[in-house]
N, C-alpha and C positions, 0 to 999 in steps of 0.2 A: 463354540469355543470362545468367541469374543463378544458374547451377549452383554457383558458388563460395560462394553464401550458404546453400545447402540441401544436406543430406546425402541419400544414396540412399533412406533410410527416411522422409524428409519432415521431419527435424529441422533445426536450424540449425547451421551450421559456426561456428568461432570468428569468422570474418569476419562471418557473419550476426548473431551476438550483438553484435559491435562496432557494426555498422550500426544495430541496434535501439536500442542505448544512445544513439548519436549522434542518431538520429531522434527519440527520446523527449525528449532534452534540447533539441533544436531546436524541437520542438513546444511544450515548456514555456516556452522563452524567448520565442517568438512570442506565446504566450498572455499572458505577463507584459507584453510591449510593447503588445499590443492593449489589455489592461486598463488599463495605465498612461496611455494616451491619453485615457481617459475620466475620469481623476482625477490631474491633474498633482501635486496635493498629496501623493499617496501613491505617486508614481512611484518604482520601485525603482532603486537604484544598481547600478553594475557589480559592486561587491563582493557585494551581496546576491544578484544573479543567479548569480554564480560559486558562492557558498555553496549556493544551491538546486540548481544543476546537479551539484555534488559530492555532495550528499546524495542526489539522485535516482539518480545512478550507483551509489553505495554500496548503496542499497536494491535496485537491480536485481541487482547482483553477489551480495549476500548472500542473495537469494532462491533462488540455486542451492545454497546451503549448507544442505541439508535434513537434519534429524535423522531425520524419517520422513515418509512421504507416504501419503495416503489414496487408495483406489482410484478414487473418482469426483471427484477434484479436492480441493485443499486440502493443505497440508503445514505442518509446524513447521520454520521456518527460523531462522537465526542472527540474530534481531533485525531482519529486513528492514523490518518495519512502523515500527520506531522512527525510521528516517531520514526517512520522510515526516512522521511526527508532529513531529519536530524542526523541520521547515520551518514547520509551523503554529505551533509554540511560539515560533519566532523572529519570524515576520513576519505572523502573524494568520491568520484563517479563510480569507479569499479566496485568499491565496497557497497555503495548505495544501491547499485544495480543487483548485486548478489543478495542484499537484504530484501529488496523488493521482490526478487525471484522467490526467495524462501517464503515471504509473506503471501505471495500469490498462490503458492502451493497450499498454504494453510487456509486461505480463503476458499480454495476449491474443495478442500476436505470439509470445510465448514458448511458451505452451501453450493454444491455442484450443480451447474446448469450445463448440460452437454447436448449440443446439436451436431457438432463435428469436431474433429481434432483441431482444425485451424481456428474455429470459434473459441475453443478452450484456450488456445494460445493467445488470441486477441484479448479475451476478457480476463484472463488470470495471469498467464506468464508474461506477456509483453506489457500489458497495461500496468501491472504493479511494478515490474522491473523498471518501467519508465520513470518511476518516482525517483530513481537514482540520479536523474539528470540534475537534480538539485546540487549535486557535487560540483558542477561547472561554475557555480556562483559562490563557492565556499570562501574564497579569499577576497570577494568584492565587498564594497560598502553595502550594508543592509543585505548581506548575502543570504541569510536565512529567509527573509521575506521574498526576495527575488527568486531564490531557488524553489521555494514552496509554490509560488505562482507558476513557474515554468514546469514544475513537476505535475501540478494539477492539469495544466493544459496538455502535457504529453500523455498523461494517463487517459484523459478524455478522448484524445485522438485515436487511440487503439480501441477503446470501447465503441467509439463511433464507427470505426472501420468494421468491427464485428457486427454492429447494428445494420449497416448497409448490406452486408453480405448474408446475414442470417436472421435478423430480427424484424425485418420490414413487415412480415406477415402478421406480426403482433400489434401493429399500429391500430389505435382505437378508431372505430368507425366514425366517431364525431370529430376526428382530427381534420382540420381544413385541408382539402385536397391540394389547394394552391401551395401549401407548405409541406407537402408530403416529402419533398426532396431533402428537407432539413430535419425530419423527424428524429433520426438517430442522434444528431448533434444536440437538438433541443432536449431530448430525453436524458441523455447521459450528462450533459453539462448542467442540467437543472439541479441535480443532487450534488454533483461535484462542486459547483460554484457556491451553492448554499452552504456546504460544509466549509469551503474555503473562506467565505466571508466571516463565519463564526470564528474560525481558527486565526485568521489575520487580526481580527479584533482582539482576541485573547493575547496573541504574541506581541501585539503592539502596546499592550499595557506596560508602562515603564518597569514595574516591579517584576513582571513575568519576563520581559526582555532582558533585564539585568540577570535574573536567575538562570535563564537559558545560556547567557554569555558565560556565567560562572561554571555551568555544567560543561560547556564546550572546553573551557580551559582545563578542567579536571580530566575530561575525556582524552585530551591531547597530551597530558603529562606522561 
């Protein structure tokens, strides 16, 4: 019935990816509407929802632009985390966490690794929702930069937790035994920090920084 969404080898077709993006955005919008009902004072406008949906879609699309990929999950992408961080920087922690949650579900649909329910929570739900902590720095000087760094560290912490609990058996045989205890941290932060360095360089370019500032002003109108 859904053969047009899935390829013969179990991957997603172009239509499948489109459906995933739409589903993620719909879930995110529904979460915003539900959250807004409990706090009319902070209810989001149509403009804000559109900006969030656009950022979420860009995050998902750029997650496919991989510079390199590790064997047991994780990759360096073209600034995909930045777009979730931007949502937190624009609209605060709660919205950032909701966006990260929706993005985590999309990532699970894209490339699911399932060892247990709690491992899925660590690697997809909690790790990507943690990108929303960027919202804590939204009003601070150089808030986007500080928020991005905090978000990367927070995401890595949950991936590392999952690594300690479920992925230690996949440690390479040639990995130094004396460093075995830090393997999950080294593995996960290797690709996260690599992407972070690339992203920080890009957003530190004056023209890019200025453009992102203008986008934020427009998003907050």
